[in-house]
N, CA, C and O atoms as a MOPAC input file, in Angstrom:
PM7 MOZYME 1SCF
protein

 N    105.09900 1   111.69500 1    81.36100 1
 C    103.85400 1   111.33000 1    82.05600 1
 C    102.73800 1   111.47100 1    81.12200 1
 O    102.55100 1   112.55000 1    80.55900 1
 N    102.02800 1   110.52100 1    80.92800 1
 C    100.91600 1   110.57900 1    80.06900 1
 C     99.70700 1   111.33000 1    80.74400 1
 O     99.69700 1   111.61900 1    81.94100 1
 N     98.72000 1   111.61000 1    79.89200 1
 C     97.58500 1   112.34600 1    80.54400 1
 C     96.27900 1   111.57200 1    80.10500 1
 O     95.71300 1   111.70200 1    79.02000 1
 N     95.89500 1   110.72800 1    81.16500 1
 C     94.84300 1   109.69700 1    80.77300 1
 C     93.85700 1   109.73800 1    81.87800 1
 O     93.85100 1   108.85400 1    82.73500 1
 N     92.99200 1   110.76400 1    81.89500 1
 C     91.62400 1   110.75400 1    82.73700 1
 C     91.94800 1   110.99100 1    84.32800 1
 O     92.83400 1   111.73700 1    84.74600 1
 N     91.13200 1   110.27700 1    85.06000 1
 C     90.89300 1   110.75200 1    86.43100 1
 C     92.17800 1   110.56100 1    87.30500 1
 O     92.25000 1   111.17900 1    88.36800 1
 N     93.09700 1   109.81600 1    86.94800 1
 C     94.25100 1   109.57300 1    87.75000 1
 C     95.39900 1   110.60200 1    87.29300 1
 O     96.37900 1   110.74700 1    88.02400 1
 N     95.30300 1   111.21400 1    86.26300 1
 C     96.29900 1   112.08700 1    85.73100 1
 C     96.81600 1   113.18400 1    86.83000 1
 O     95.99200 1   113.82200 1    87.48500 1
 N     98.04100 1   113.34600 1    86.97700 1
 C     98.64200 1   114.30900 1    87.97400 1
 C     98.67900 1   113.92300 1    89.42200 1
 O     99.20200 1   114.68600 1    90.23400 1
 N     98.09900 1   112.65900 1    89.83200 1
 C     98.18300 1   112.33900 1    91.19600 1
 C     99.63000 1   111.89300 1    91.45900 1
 O    100.35900 1   111.32100 1    90.64800 1
 N     99.92700 1   112.24100 1    92.70900 1
 C    101.36300 1   111.74400 1    93.18400 1
 C    101.06200 1   110.72300 1    94.18400 1
 O    100.54900 1   110.93400 1    95.28300 1
 N    101.48400 1   109.41700 1    93.62800 1
 C    101.27800 1   108.19700 1    94.40400 1
 C    102.57100 1   107.39500 1    94.75500 1
 O    103.43600 1   107.19300 1    93.90200 1
 N    102.67300 1   106.95600 1    96.00300 1
 C    103.78100 1   106.24700 1    96.44600 1
 C    103.51800 1   104.83100 1    96.29800 1
 O    102.41700 1   104.37500 1    96.60700 1
 N    104.47800 1   104.08100 1    95.83300 1
 C    104.47200 1   102.67900 1    95.73800 1
 C    105.36700 1   101.94600 1    97.06300 1
 O    106.54600 1   102.16400 1    97.34200 1
 N    104.64800 1   101.25000 1    97.59200 1
 C    105.47200 1   100.50400 1    98.78700 1
 C    105.31900 1    98.91900 1    98.44700 1
 O    104.29500 1    98.30800 1    98.75200 1
 N    106.26800 1    98.39000 1    97.88100 1
 C    106.28800 1    97.09300 1    97.37200 1
 C    107.53800 1    96.48200 1    97.46300 1
 O    108.50100 1    97.12200 1    97.04000 1
 N    107.72800 1    95.29000 1    97.96400 1
 C    109.05700 1    94.60900 1    98.16100 1
 C    109.61500 1    93.81600 1    96.98700 1
 O    110.81400 1    93.57100 1    96.85300 1
 N    108.67500 1    93.43900 1    96.16500 1
 C    109.07000 1    92.60800 1    94.93600 1
 C    109.35200 1    93.54300 1    93.81500 1
 O    108.50000 1    94.30100 1    93.35300 1
 N    110.61200 1    93.46000 1    93.38200 1
 C    111.09400 1    94.47300 1    92.23200 1
 C    110.17400 1    94.38600 1    91.04600 1
 O    109.60100 1    95.41500 1    90.68900 1
 N    109.97500 1    93.25000 1    90.39700 1
 C    109.06700 1    93.04900 1    89.17100 1
 C    107.77600 1    93.75600 1    89.41200 1
 O    107.29200 1    94.54800 1    88.60300 1
 N    107.23700 1    93.43900 1    90.55700 1
 C    105.72300 1    94.06800 1    90.72900 1
 C    105.86200 1    95.43600 1    90.91500 1
 O    105.01000 1    96.15000 1    90.38500 1
 N    106.84700 1    96.00700 1    91.62100 1
 C    106.99200 1    97.56500 1    91.89700 1
 C    107.19800 1    98.13800 1    90.53700 1
 O    106.59500 1    99.17500 1    90.26300 1
 N    108.01300 1    97.55900 1    89.61500 1
 C    108.21500 1    98.12200 1    88.21200 1
 C    106.91900 1    98.01100 1    87.42400 1
 O    106.57800 1    98.90800 1    86.65400 1
 N    106.24400 1    96.98600 1    87.60200 1
 C    105.00900 1    96.95900 1    86.83200 1
 C    104.00200 1    97.97000 1    87.40800 1
 O    103.38100 1    98.68200 1    86.61800 1
 N    103.82000 1    98.06900 1    88.60600 1
 C    102.97600 1    99.10600 1    89.22300 1
 C    103.35500 1   100.56500 1    88.75100 1
 O    102.48700 1   101.36700 1    88.40600 1
 N    104.68900 1   100.85700 1    88.75500 1
 C    105.17500 1   102.01700 1    88.36200 1
 C    104.82600 1   102.48700 1    86.77400 1
 O    104.43400 1   103.58400 1    86.37800 1
 N    105.07400 1   101.41900 1    86.11400 1
 C    104.69000 1   101.53900 1    84.52600 1
 C    103.11500 1   101.80100 1    84.51400 1
 O    102.66300 1   102.77300 1    83.90800 1
 N    102.43900 1   101.06700 1    85.07900 1
 C    100.96700 1   101.17700 1    84.99500 1
 C    100.49200 1   102.67700 1    85.50200 1
 O     99.67700 1   103.34100 1    84.86100 1
 N    101.05300 1   103.09200 1    86.63300 1
 C    100.70700 1   104.42900 1    87.09600 1
 C    101.19100 1   105.51000 1    86.15600 1
 O    100.49400 1   106.49300 1    85.90700 1
 N    102.37200 1   105.32100 1    85.64300 1
 C    102.81400 1   106.34500 1    84.75300 1
 C    102.01000 1   106.31700 1    83.45300 1
 O    101.82100 1   107.39900 1    82.89700 1
 N    101.52700 1   105.22900 1    82.91800 1
 C    100.49200 1   105.19900 1    81.80500 1
 C     99.20400 1   105.81300 1    82.10000 1
 O     98.46400 1   106.20000 1    81.19600 1
 N     98.88000 1   105.92600 1    83.46100 1
 C     97.70300 1   106.55200 1    83.71100 1
 C     97.76600 1   108.00300 1    84.05000 1
 O     96.78900 1   108.67600 1    84.37900 1
 N     99.06400 1   108.45900 1    83.93800 1
 C     99.24000 1   109.88400 1    83.99300 1
 C     99.68200 1   110.36700 1    85.44300 1
 O     99.65000 1   111.56700 1    85.71700 1
 N    100.11800 1   109.36400 1    86.41500 1
 C    100.38600 1   109.72200 1    87.68000 1
 C    101.91900 1   110.04400 1    87.72900 1
 O    102.73800 1   109.67200 1    86.88800 1
 N    102.18300 1   110.80600 1    88.86300 1
 C    103.53100 1   111.02600 1    89.24800 1
 C    103.99800 1   109.96400 1    90.33700 1
 O    103.46500 1   109.97500 1    91.44700 1
 N    104.94300 1   109.09500 1    90.03500 1
 C    105.28200 1   108.12400 1    91.01900 1
 C    106.30000 1   108.46400 1    91.88100 1
 O    107.28100 1   109.08800 1    91.47800 1
 N    106.15700 1   108.08800 1    93.12700 1
 C    106.96600 1   108.45300 1    94.31900 1
 C    107.37300 1   107.01900 1    94.73800 1
 O    106.57300 1   106.09600 1    94.89400 1
 N    108.72000 1   106.94500 1    94.90300 1
 C    109.14600 1   105.55100 1    95.04600 1
 C    109.63800 1   104.91500 1    93.76100 1
 O    110.14900 1   105.55900 1    92.84400 1
 N    109.43500 1   103.52700 1    93.76300 1
 C    108.92000 1   102.58900 1    94.83000 1
 C    109.97900 1   102.42300 1    95.98700 1
 O    111.18100 1   102.61700 1    95.80600 1
 N    109.46100 1   102.07100 1    97.11500 1
 C    110.28300 1   101.66700 1    98.32700 1
 C    109.85200 1   100.37000 1    98.83300 1
 O    108.70400 1    99.98600 1    98.60800 1
 N    110.75900 1    99.59200 1    99.56200 1
 C    110.50900 1    98.27500 1    99.93300 1
 C    110.41800 1    98.12200 1   101.30300 1
 O    110.16600 1    96.98900 1   101.71100 1
 N    110.57100 1    99.02900 1   102.11400 1
 C    110.63400 1    98.77200 1   103.61100 1
 C    109.75000 1    99.77800 1   104.24500 1
 O    109.41100 1   100.81600 1   103.67500 1
 N    109.36500 1    99.42000 1   105.51000 1
 C    108.39200 1   100.14400 1   106.23900 1
 C    109.14500 1   101.44100 1   106.70400 1
 O    108.52900 1   102.50300 1   106.61400 1
 N    110.46200 1   101.44200 1   107.20600 1
 C    111.19100 1   102.67100 1   107.49300 1
 C    111.21300 1   103.61900 1   106.25800 1
 O    110.84100 1   104.78600 1   106.37500 1
 N    111.65400 1   103.10900 1   105.07000 1
 C    111.73900 1   104.06300 1   104.07000 1
 C    110.43100 1   104.61600 1   103.64700 1
 O    110.32700 1   105.77300 1   103.24000 1
 N    109.42200 1   103.78700 1   103.74400 1
 C    108.12300 1   104.28000 1   103.33900 1
 C    107.54500 1   105.37200 1   104.41700 1
 O    106.81000 1   106.26900 1   104.00400 1
 N    107.84100 1   105.29400 1   105.61200 1
 C    107.58600 1   106.17800 1   106.75900 1
 C    108.21400 1   107.46300 1   106.39500 1
 O    107.59200 1   108.52500 1   106.38900 1
 N    109.41900 1   107.34400 1   106.10200 1
 C    110.29500 1   108.52900 1   105.76400 1
 C    109.64000 1   109.37900 1   104.60000 1
 O    109.38200 1   110.57600 1   104.72600 1
 N    109.41700 1   108.70600 1   103.55000 1
 C    108.68800 1   109.43600 1   102.34600 1
 C    107.36200 1   109.84300 1   102.73000 1
 O    106.99500 1   110.91800 1   102.25600 1
 N    106.55000 1   109.22200 1   103.49100 1
 C    105.12000 1   109.66300 1   103.81500 1
 C    105.18000 1   110.73600 1   104.72700 1
 O    104.15500 1   111.40800 1   104.84600 1
 N    106.33000 1   111.08100 1   105.50100 1
 C    106.49400 1   112.36100 1   106.36900 1
 C    106.86000 1   113.35900 1   105.52200 1
 O    106.29900 1   114.44200 1   105.68800 1
 N    107.91800 1   113.22400 1   104.38300 1
 C    108.44000 1   114.18800 1   103.81600 1
 C    107.69100 1   114.66900 1   102.53800 1
 O    107.85200 1   115.82200 1   102.13600 1
 N    106.83200 1   113.74500 1   101.86600 1
 C    106.34300 1   114.13400 1   100.56900 1
 C    104.82400 1   114.41300 1   100.66000 1
 O    104.05600 1   113.90300 1   101.47500 1
 N    104.52400 1   115.28200 1    99.71500 1
 C    102.95900 1   115.57400 1    99.53100 1
 C    102.55900 1   114.34600 1    98.60800 1
 O    103.02800 1   114.17400 1    97.48300 1
 N    101.64900 1   113.52700 1    99.21400 1
 C    101.06300 1   112.47800 1    98.28600 1
 C     99.51100 1   112.52600 1    98.27300 1
 O     98.86000 1   112.98700 1    99.21000 1
 N     99.03700 1   112.08000 1    97.28300 1
 C     97.63800 1   111.96200 1    96.96300 1
 C     97.08000 1   110.73800 1    97.27400 1
 O     95.86700 1   110.54200 1    97.35800 1
 N     98.19100 1   109.67100 1    97.49700 1
 C     97.75500 1   108.30900 1    97.85200 1
 C     98.85400 1   107.27300 1    97.79600 1
 O     99.91600 1   107.58100 1    97.25500 1
 N     98.68800 1   106.09200 1    98.30400 1
 C     99.73000 1   105.13400 1    98.25100 1
 C     99.13400 1   103.74700 1    97.90600 1
 O     98.00100 1   103.40700 1    98.24500 1
 N    100.04300 1   102.93300 1    97.16300 1
 C     99.82000 1   101.58500 1    96.88900 1
 C    100.71800 1   100.88600 1    97.83300 1
 O    101.94500 1   100.98400 1    97.84800 1
 N     99.92200 1   100.11100 1    98.68400 1
 C    100.75600 1    99.49700 1    99.77100 1
 C    100.67500 1    97.82200 1    99.68100 1
 O     99.59200 1    97.23500 1    99.66200 1
 N    101.68200 1    97.28700 1    99.64000 1
 C    101.95600 1    95.88600 1    99.77500 1
 C    101.54100 1    95.42900 1   101.30100 1
 O    101.90700 1    96.18200 1   102.20300 1
 N    100.82800 1    94.28700 1   101.63600 1
 C    100.42700 1    94.00300 1   102.90400 1
 C    101.50900 1    93.48300 1   103.77300 1
 O    101.54300 1    93.60200 1   104.99700 1
 N    102.44400 1    92.85900 1   102.97900 1
 C    103.62000 1    92.27100 1   103.55200 1
 C    104.90000 1    92.58700 1   102.85500 1
 O    105.07700 1    92.33100 1   101.66400 1
 N    105.88000 1    93.20800 1   103.70600 1
 C    107.04700 1    93.59600 1   103.18000 1
 C    108.24900 1    92.75600 1   103.69800 1
 O    108.72300 1    92.96500 1   104.81400 1
 N    108.71300 1    91.83400 1   102.88800 1
 C    109.70300 1    90.88500 1   103.34700 1
 C    109.46800 1    90.37700 1   104.70100 1
 O    110.36300 1    90.42600 1   105.54400 1
 N    108.19800 1    89.84500 1   104.97800 1
 C    107.74500 1    89.31900 1   106.13900 1
 C    107.30400 1    90.20700 1   107.33300 1
 O    106.88700 1    89.79900 1   108.41700 1
 N    107.48100 1    91.57400 1   106.91700 1
 C    106.85500 1    92.45100 1   108.02200 1
 C    105.63500 1    93.02100 1   107.65800 1
 O    105.46700 1    93.35900 1   106.48700 1
 N    104.71400 1    93.18400 1   108.53400 1
 C    103.26700 1    93.73200 1   108.11400 1
 C    103.43100 1    95.23500 1   107.85000 1
 O    104.18400 1    95.93800 1   108.52300 1
 N    102.74000 1    95.65200 1   106.91100 1
 C    102.59800 1    97.07000 1   106.53900 1
 C    101.57900 1    97.78900 1   107.35400 1
 O    101.28300 1    98.95200 1   107.08200 1
 N    100.99400 1    97.09900 1   108.40800 1
 C    100.01300 1    97.67500 1   109.30000 1
 C    100.28600 1    99.10300 1   109.81700 1
 O     99.43500 1    99.98600 1   109.71500 1
 N    101.45300 1    99.29500 1   110.35400 1
 C    101.91900 1   100.62800 1   110.92900 1
 C    101.92100 1   101.67400 1   109.75000 1
 O    101.72900 1   102.84200 1   110.08800 1
 N    102.08000 1   101.45700 1   108.63900 1
 C    101.86200 1   102.40400 1   107.46000 1
 C    100.45700 1   102.64600 1   107.24000 1
 O    100.02600 1   103.78800 1   107.07800 1
 N     99.72600 1   101.62200 1   107.22800 1
 C     98.34200 1   101.72600 1   106.98100 1
 C     97.55900 1   102.53700 1   108.12000 1
 O     96.57500 1   103.22000 1   107.83600 1
 N     98.01100 1   102.43400 1   109.31000 1
 C     97.59800 1   103.35500 1   110.41300 1
 C     98.09300 1   104.67500 1   110.42400 1
 O     97.34500 1   105.56300 1   110.83500 1
 N     99.37600 1   104.98500 1   109.99000 1
 C     99.76600 1   106.26200 1   109.61200 1
 C     98.97100 1   106.92200 1   108.70600 1
 O     98.49200 1   108.01600 1   109.00300 1
 N     98.72700 1   106.31300 1   107.45000 1
 C     97.97500 1   106.90800 1   106.46800 1
 C     96.62300 1   107.36900 1   106.92500 1
 O     96.16700 1   108.50600 1   106.79800 1
 N     95.97000 1   106.18900 1   107.55000 1
 C     94.62000 1   106.33000 1   108.04600 1
 C     94.47400 1   107.71200 1   109.01500 1
 O     93.49900 1   108.46200 1   108.95000 1
 N     95.41900 1   107.87500 1   109.76200 1
 C     95.40100 1   108.85000 1   110.85900 1
 C     95.44500 1   110.18800 1   110.15200 1
 O     94.78900 1   111.11500 1   110.62700 1
 N     96.20200 1   110.37500 1   108.99800 1
 C     96.39800 1   111.48100 1   108.24500 1
 C     95.45500 1   111.60500 1   107.02600 1
 O     95.67600 1   112.46500 1   106.17400 1
 N     94.43500 1   110.78000 1   106.93300 1
 C     93.38900 1   110.83600 1   105.90900 1
 C     93.96800 1   110.75700 1   104.40800 1
 O     93.47000 1   111.31600 1   103.43000 1
 N     95.07200 1   109.98100 1   104.42200 1
 C     95.74600 1   109.71200 1   102.87500 1
 C     95.17700 1   108.46100 1   102.60700 1
 O     95.29500 1   107.48800 1   103.35100 1
 N     94.55800 1   108.47800 1   101.54300 1
 C     93.90500 1   107.23500 1   100.79700 1
 C     94.91400 1   106.17400 1   100.33800 1
 O     95.95900 1   106.59100 1    99.83900 1
 N     94.75000 1   105.03600 1   100.43300 1
 C     95.70600 1   103.93900 1   100.04300 1
 C     94.77600 1   102.80300 1    99.61600 1
 O     93.59900 1   102.70300 1    99.96200 1
 N     95.53000 1   101.84800 1    98.72100 1
 C     94.94600 1   100.55900 1    98.22200 1
 C     96.02500 1    99.64500 1    98.61900 1
 O     97.20300 1    99.99100 1    98.52300 1
 N     95.62700 1    98.35100 1    99.11500 1
 C     96.45900 1    97.37800 1    99.47400 1
 C     96.50700 1    96.60900 1    98.24300 1
 O     95.51400 1    96.27900 1    97.59500 1
 N     97.83200 1    96.31300 1    97.92700 1
 C     98.03700 1    95.46100 1    96.71800 1
 C     98.82300 1    94.16100 1    97.46000 1
 O     99.87200 1    94.20500 1    98.10200 1
 N     97.99400 1    93.01600 1    97.17000 1
 C     98.53600 1    91.86500 1    97.94300 1
 C     98.19000 1    90.53200 1    97.24600 1
 O     97.26700 1    90.43600 1    96.43800 1
 N     98.97900 1    89.52600 1    97.60600 1
 C     98.78700 1    88.34700 1    96.99700 1
 C     98.04500 1    87.35300 1    97.97400 1
 O     98.01200 1    86.14400 1    97.74200 1
 N     97.46700 1    87.91000 1    99.04600 1
 C     96.78500 1    87.14200 1    99.99300 1
 C     95.32800 1    87.03600 1    99.73500 1
 O     94.58500 1    86.40300 1   100.48500 1
 N     94.88700 1    87.71200 1    98.58100 1
 C     93.45300 1    87.57900 1    98.15900 1
 C     92.58400 1    88.08200 1    99.14700 1
 O     92.79100 1    89.17500 1    99.67400 1
 N     91.52000 1    87.28500 1    99.46800 1
 C     90.28600 1    87.73200 1   100.45300 1
 C     90.76400 1    87.48400 1   101.92200 1
 O     90.03800 1    87.87500 1   102.83600 1
 N     91.90700 1    86.87500 1   102.18800 1
 C     92.23200 1    86.66100 1   103.48600 1
 C     92.14200 1    87.83400 1   104.44200 1
 O     92.29300 1    88.98800 1   104.04000 1
 N     91.90900 1    87.55400 1   105.63400 1
 C     92.06700 1    88.76700 1   106.51600 1
 C     93.50000 1    89.20600 1   106.68200 1
 O     94.39400 1    88.36600 1   106.78700 1
 N     93.71600 1    90.37600 1   106.70500 1
 C     95.08400 1    90.92100 1   106.91000 1
 C     95.25100 1    91.17500 1   108.30100 1
 O     94.30800 1    91.02300 1   109.07700 1
 N     96.59000 1    91.62300 1   108.74700 1
 C     97.04300 1    91.83900 1   109.93600 1
 C     96.18900 1    92.80100 1   110.87400 1
 O     96.12300 1    92.59200 1   112.08500 1
 N     95.60000 1    93.76100 1   110.31600 1
 C     94.80200 1    94.59400 1   111.20500 1
 C     93.54900 1    94.98900 1   110.33400 1
 O     93.47000 1    94.78500 1   109.12200 1
 N     92.49500 1    95.63300 1   111.18100 1
 C     91.27200 1    95.92400 1   110.58800 1
 C     91.53200 1    97.02500 1   109.50900 1
 O     90.88900 1    97.01300 1   108.46000 1
 N     92.59200 1    98.09300 1   109.80100 1
 C     92.84400 1    99.04700 1   108.84900 1
 C     93.37500 1    98.44600 1   107.60100 1
 O     92.93200 1    98.94300 1   106.56600 1
 N     94.21400 1    97.50100 1   107.48700 1
 C     94.50500 1    96.85200 1   106.17100 1
 C     93.28000 1    96.06100 1   105.68200 1
 O     92.89400 1    96.20400 1   104.52200 1
 N     92.71300 1    95.30400 1   106.46200 1
 C     91.46700 1    94.39700 1   105.86700 1
 C     90.47400 1    95.37000 1   105.30900 1
 O     89.91500 1    95.08700 1   104.24900 1
 N     90.19700 1    96.53400 1   105.95200 1
 C     89.13300 1    97.25500 1   105.52700 1
 C     89.47900 1    98.17600 1   104.25100 1
 O     88.52500 1    98.60600 1   103.60100 1
 N     90.57900 1    98.45000 1   103.92100 1
 C     91.03300 1    99.16700 1   102.79400 1
 C     90.75000 1    98.55800 1   101.40700 1
 O     90.82400 1    97.34000 1   101.24800 1
 N     90.43100 1    99.38100 1   100.41700 1
 C     90.38700 1    98.90800 1    99.12200 1
 C     91.57200 1    97.99300 1    98.87400 1
 O     92.67500 1    98.15400 1    99.39700 1
 N     91.21000 1    96.90000 1    97.92800 1
 C     92.33100 1    95.83500 1    97.76900 1
 C     92.31100 1    95.50000 1    96.28900 1
 O     91.31500 1    95.46000 1    95.56700 1
 N     93.59600 1    95.26200 1    95.94800 1
 C     93.90900 1    94.69000 1    94.73300 1
 C     94.58400 1    93.41100 1    94.74700 1
 O     95.71700 1    93.32900 1    95.22300 1
 N     93.95400 1    92.35400 1    94.24100 1
 C     94.80900 1    90.97900 1    94.55000 1
 C     95.86900 1    90.67000 1    93.37400 1
 O     95.51700 1    90.71200 1    92.19500 1
 N     96.98600 1    90.40600 1    93.70200 1
 C     98.00700 1    89.92300 1    92.78800 1
 C     97.62700 1    88.48500 1    92.34000 1
 O     97.36200 1    87.65500 1    93.21000 1
 N     97.58700 1    88.15400 1    91.03300 1
 C     97.86300 1    89.11400 1    89.90800 1
 C     96.48200 1    89.75800 1    89.75700 1
 O     95.43100 1    89.32200 1    90.22500 1
 N     96.67100 1    90.96600 1    88.96400 1
 C     95.45200 1    91.67900 1    88.71600 1
 C     95.40400 1    92.17300 1    87.17900 1
 O     96.43800 1    92.23600 1    86.51300 1
 N     94.29100 1    92.47800 1    86.72300 1
 C     94.16400 1    93.01800 1    85.35900 1
 C     94.42900 1    94.43800 1    85.42600 1
 O     94.40500 1    95.05600 1    86.49000 1
 N     94.72000 1    95.04300 1    84.13400 1
 C     94.85700 1    96.43100 1    84.15300 1
 C     93.42100 1    97.18400 1    84.30700 1
 O     93.34300 1    98.28800 1    84.84700 1
 N     92.45100 1    96.58900 1    83.85900 1
 C     91.00200 1    97.19200 1    84.13300 1
 C     90.70900 1    97.20400 1    85.55100 1
 O     90.18200 1    98.20200 1    86.04300 1
 N     91.01700 1    96.12800 1    86.29900 1
 C     90.67700 1    96.09600 1    87.68300 1
 C     91.62900 1    97.09000 1    88.50200 1
 O     91.16300 1    97.72000 1    89.45100 1
 N     92.76000 1    97.19900 1    88.18200 1
 C     93.82400 1    98.17700 1    88.71400 1
 C     93.23600 1    99.53500 1    88.57400 1
 O     93.09900 1   100.24900 1    89.56800 1
 N     92.85400 1    99.95700 1    87.29400 1
 C     92.42900 1   101.40800 1    87.08300 1
 C     91.08100 1   101.59900 1    87.81800 1
 O     90.83100 1   102.67900 1    88.35100 1
 N     90.13300 1   100.47700 1    87.85700 1
 C     88.83800 1   100.71900 1    88.50400 1
 C     88.99200 1   101.05200 1    90.06000 1
 O     88.40000 1   101.97000 1    90.62800 1
 N     89.80800 1   100.23100 1    90.60600 1
 C     90.03300 1   100.36900 1    92.09000 1
 C     90.72900 1   101.76600 1    92.34000 1
 O     90.28000 1   102.52500 1    93.19900 1
 N     91.80200 1   102.08600 1    91.59800 1
 C     92.42600 1   103.41500 1    91.79900 1
 C     91.59300 1   104.45300 1    91.63200 1
 O     91.54800 1   105.34600 1    92.47900 1
 N     90.82700 1   104.47200 1    90.52500 1
 C     89.91200 1   105.57800 1    90.13700 1
 C     88.86600 1   105.68700 1    91.35800 1
 O     88.61000 1   106.81700 1    91.77200 1
 N     88.34300 1   104.74100 1    91.86400 1
 C     87.34800 1   104.92000 1    92.89900 1
 C     87.97600 1   105.32900 1    94.07000 1
 O     87.38600 1   106.15600 1    94.76500 1
 N     89.14100 1   104.87600 1    94.44700 1
 C     89.84500 1   105.32600 1    95.66500 1
 C     90.53300 1   106.60300 1    95.68500 1
 O     90.53500 1   107.29000 1    96.70700 1
 N     91.18800 1   107.00400 1    94.49300 1
 C     91.95400 1   108.34200 1    94.52100 1
 C     91.08700 1   109.23200 1    93.68700 1
 O     91.52400 1   109.70800 1    92.63900 1
 N     89.84300 1   109.48100 1    94.12600 1
 C     88.95100 1   110.58700 1    93.38000 1
 C     89.39400 1   112.00400 1    93.64200 1
 O     89.80300 1   112.23500 1    94.78000 1
 N     89.37800 1   112.84600 1    92.89400 1
 C     89.76700 1   114.16000 1    93.09100 1
 C     88.69200 1   114.97900 1    93.62100 1
 O     88.88100 1   116.17300 1    93.85100 1

């Protein structure tokens, strides 16, 4: 785990159903000094980890194999766990207000955009 500034040491869960995207996110987070939990690709597995693990935040795909991640967003919101929606839907409205109002990174994204959104969302 690298030590690179404000994200260093954060425990972040990746919830992403596309293997290549999940692997890319994992690499980026590790390069920022984060401890990665997951990645996981289903709502059920994500809920299991969210209940069992101490998390500083979550990167959440809006759509997991055709299933909305809105229940996960609501779960995180109720527990005051910050999350960033990582989605290919761009600026379109997402399934719920909780998802739509969350900080968002559009796929594809630049490393600079990724780090900026994460740093502003997961402040210590």
